[in-house]
N, C-alpha and C positions, 0 to 999 in steps of 0.2 A: 504494499500500500504505499503510495506516495502522496504529495501535497494535492496534486491534481485530483486523485481518487477521493480524498477528503472533501475537497470543494464540491465535487459532483454529488457526494452522498449528503452533504449539507443542503446543497440546492433541491436535491429530491425530497428531503425532510422537510424544508421550507415550503416547498410546493404542495405538501400535503400527500405525497406518493409513500408507499410502505418502505420501510428499510427493515432489513433482516437484522436480527440481534447480533449475528456473526459481522455483518458490516458495521454495525454501530461500534461493537466491541474493538474492531480493528481500527476504526476512524478515531475513537477516544484514545486508544494506544498510541497511535501515530500522532495525533494532535498534542498529546501530553509530552511526547519526547521530541517534538520538533521545533526548534527555534523559529522558523518561519510561521508554523501553523499556530503555535500555543498562543501567541497574542491575537490572533484572527479568528479562530474557531473555538468556541466552547459547546461542543457538540452535545454533550450529556445535558448542559444547563439549557440550551435552546430547545431540545426535545422535551424537556421537563416543563419549561414554561409554557409551551404550546399545550401540553396535555391539561394544564390547570386554568387556561384561559377563562372558560365559562364560569368555573366556579370562582375565580377572582372577581368577576363582575358581581356574581350573586353575594359575595362575602363583603364587598365594598357596599353594596346596596343595605345589608345588614348592619354593618358598622355605621353607616351614615345615619340609620334609624336608631341608633344607641344600643343595638344588641351585639352581642360578642359572637363573631361567626366561627370561632375556633371550636374545634370538636365536632362540627357537622360533617367536614370533609377532610377524614384523617391525611389523605394524599396531599391536600392542599396544605394542612398544617405542617406536614413533613417538609413540603417543598418551601414554604416560607421560612422555615428555620435556617434553611441553607441558602436561600436566593435573596440577597439585599435588593436586587433590581425589582423583584416582584413584590417584595415588602414596600419598596418606595411607590410602585404602582398602585397598590391597594390603598396606601395612604393618601395619594393624590386623588384617586378615584372617589374614596370616602369624603374626602374634603370639598368636592364639587357641591356648591351651594344647592343644587337642584336634586342631587341624588337621593336624599332622604325622602323626598316629596314625590318622587316618581315610582312607578311600579313596573314590573318586568314587561308590561305590554307597551310601555312608551318607547319603542324602537327607534324613531327618529333621533330622540335626545341621546340615549344610549350610544347609538351610531356615532353621533356628533362628538361625545366625549371619547369614544374610542379612537376616532380619526384623530382628535387632537393630541391624544396620548401617543398614538403612532407617529404624527407629525414631530412631536417633541423627540421621540427617539432617533428620528433622523440625525440629530445632533449628538447622540450617544457617543462616548469616547471608544467603545468596542465596535469594530467593524461588523460582526456578526449580529449585533443588535441594530445597526443602521440597516444592514441587508434584510433583515427579518422585517423591519418596519417597511422597507420598500415593497417587498413581496407582499405583505398584508394590506397595504395602500392601494396595491394594484388589484386587488380582490374587491375593493369597494365600488360602489356606484356612486355618481355624483358627487365627486371630490370637491371640496371648497376651493376657493381661490388660493388660500393660505397654504393647504395641503399641496396642490398643485404646483404653486410656485416652489415651494419647499423641495418637492421632488425633482423639479426641473434644476434646482440649485445643486442638489446632490448629484444628479447625472452629469453635470458639467464640471464640478469642482471637488468632489469627494476624493480623498488621497488614495483610497483602496479601490482597484480595479474592478473587483467583484461586486462592490456596492454601487459603483457607477454603472455597471451592467444591470443590476437588479432594479436600479432607479429608471433607466431607459426602458426595460421590459415593462415595469409597472406603467410607465406613462403610456407605454404603446397599447397595453390593456385598457386603461382608462379612456384613450381615444377610441378603441375599438367598440367598447361598450356605449359610448356616446353615440358613434356612429351607427351602430344597430338601433339605437333608440330612435334617431331621427330618420332613418331610411324609411321611405315611402314605399309602397307596394307599386310596381311598374303600372303604367297606364292610368294611375288616379292623378287628377290635377293636385297641385300643391295648395 
């Protein structure tokens, strides 16, 4: 396994494709021992963060409402004990003024908060976090001007080649979604 293999595995994982336990174990071993990969890829952390994303939103909603979310999701508790980034995201989401008054059916508001959190992550010091934020922003529809502008800036100026590529891909997906929505059936007047 080399650096390119690790990068391919991380990209597949971020895209939501399945990764075998063997591939993940080898990628972790390589990334941990490689001077080039170690600062760029946190394979185990990225996968673990993705696994608890939904529970993180639910926990933030409970915390904002004054309840203690700990103990409801043992895997989230275990992850938060080890992941300072997810603890910070939980804190930031719980501090959102409207989080306590919103319920789980208020998708536009939750989506907006999620978009803002991902846009902020584009400035994270770790390339894997910036890359992951690019991928996830590319999956959203109707990005705000701020998110689109931030993605464009990352695509043009991020110091990491993989992050720039992910930002370009995300912008392409956003454009494709917008084009699909505005396309009219042939033969019909505008």
